[in-house]
N, C-alpha and C positions, 0 to 999 in steps of 0.2 A: 298517317292513314289517308287513304283516298277520300274524295268528297262523298262517294256513295256510302263508304263505311261510317263516316262521321254522321251522315244523315240517318242511317239505320241502326246506329249503336243503341242497344236496349238500356237507355239511361235510367239511373236510379236517384240522381241528385234530388234531395228534398224528400226522399222516401226511404228512410233507413229503419223504419219500425220493426221489420222482420229480419234484420240482418245480424242480430246478436250484439250490436254495438251498445244499445241502451243497457242491457243486462251487464255487459262487461264494465261499463262505467259506473254502475250503480253503487258499488262498494268502495269507491275511491275516496281519497282524502279531500276531495273538492267537489263542487257541484259539476254536473255534466256540462261540457262546453259544446261548441259547434261541431257537428259530425256530418260527414257526407260520404257517399259511395258513388263512384262514377257510373258503373254499369252493372247489369245483371250478368253473372258469370255462369255459363252453361258449358260444361267440358266438351260437349259435342259441337258447340258453335265455333265458327271461324274466329270470332272475337276472342275466344279463350287462347288462341295461338299467340295473340298479342302479348299476353302475360306470360305464357309458358316459354316462348322464345326469349323474352327479356330475362326470365328467371333462370332457365336452364341452357339457353343457346349461346352463352358467352356474348351477350349483347347488352352491356350496361348502358350504352348510349340510347338504346331503344327504351329502356326503363325511364331514363331521364326525359326523353321526348314525350313519353306518355304522361309523365308528371307535369310537364309544361302544358300539354293539351288540356289535361284535367284542370289545372290551375286557371287557365283562361276562361273556362266555363264557370268555375267557382267565382271568379271575380265578376263575371257578367251577371250571375244569378244571385250571389250573396256578398256584395261588396262590403257591407258593414261588418258582417261576421268575419270575413277574411281579414279585414283591417284590424280587428280586435285581437287576433292571434299574435302572441309574442314570440313563440318558438315552436319549431317542428322537431319532434323526437322520433326518428325512425326505429322500428322494431329491430332489435339487435340480432346479430348472427354470431355464433360461436367462432372463435378465431380459427379453429381447425377447419371448419366447414367453409369459412370465407377464403382460406388459403386454397382449398380445393376448387371452389367456384371462381375465385378471383375478385369477387365484389359482393356487396350486400345489395340486392335489388331494392329493398325498402329504402335504403339510404339514397340510392340513385333516384328513386321516385321523389323522395323528399327534396333532393337537390334541384330536380326539375321544377317542383312546385315553388321552391325558393327563387329560382331564376326569374320567374314571372311575378311573384308576389313581393319579393324582397324580404320575406320572413326568414330569419336565420335558422340554420339547422344545428341542433344541439347534439351532444354526444353523451348525455347523462345516463341513458339506458345502455347497459352492457350485458352480454350473455355470460352469466356466471358459471354455467355448466352446459354441456351439450345435451340434446334430447333427440330421441328417435323421430322419424318423420311423422307428421300428423295425418297424412293421407289415409283415408278409409277408417279412421277412428271415430267413435261416437263422441258426443260433447263431453261426457263424464271422463272418458279415457283420455281425451285431449287435455282436459283440465289437470288430470293426474300426471300426464306426460310432461307438461311444462312447469309443474309446480317447483318453485325454487330455482328456476333456470335463468331468471332475469334479476339484475341488481340495478340500483340507482346510485350513481356516484355524484358527489358534490350536490346533495339535495338542496342546500340553502340557495343555490343558484336559481332554483325553480320557485322559491317563495314569492307569492303575490303575482305570478305570471299566469296568463291564459295559454295553456299548452295544448298541442295537438299531436297525437301519436299517429305515425304514418306506417301503413302496411300495404302489401300488394293485394292480397285477397283476405277478406274476413269470412271465414266459413262458419264457425260456431261462436267466435269471440273469445276462445280460450286463451290464445296467445296475447290478445289485447288485454284481457282481464289480468293476466299475470304481470304485464307491464304496468297497469294501473296499480295493482297491489304492491308492486315493488317500490313505486313512488311513495306510497303510504308507509310501507315498512321502513323506508329510509328516513322518514320524518319530514319530508318536504311538505310545504304548505302552499301549493299553487292556488290561484283564484279559481281556475276551472281546468278540467281535463276533457278534451274532445278527441276525435279520431277522423282520419281521412284514409280512404282505401280506394284502389282502382275498381275492385269488383267484389261482389257478394253472390253466392250461389243461389240457384233457383230452389 
């Protein structure tokens, strides 16, 4: 991003109360961990194009670069919280969808964050079943749409760890909630579960 964009980015770091993250983490098998959203997402804003082009424009490198920029600010603003995270778990994408797109943008963002922080990226969350797009659905319909679509493999690997789930956009928290529930269903016993996302809608 250019300097002007960096200066005018509608930042949200430290203000996640209305993003749906807290509710998504509330029914998990561990206490809520560190959570942060980088910026406020408005579909009419030019900043939305940063995420859309990374997600749909065949630009995995852009998703990784955004993750790096986000991570630099996280380290500057919350060094102790970032240092306490043991593993990053990207929101999974079903294999068929990933073949069509060519990559999972959430994983690319997580890798970008890892490049700067040194936090390893795990592969414990997997898409157990496909689901229809979440766009234009209410929170309840989103919850129903993703129910049972995420599984957690090798749950014992997460025992005692402070983990952070990584996504591109947190809209209602439905997908994030399903990821958290899948960790609990698998029997994992992490120390905490947090979340990192590039954007959250107005």
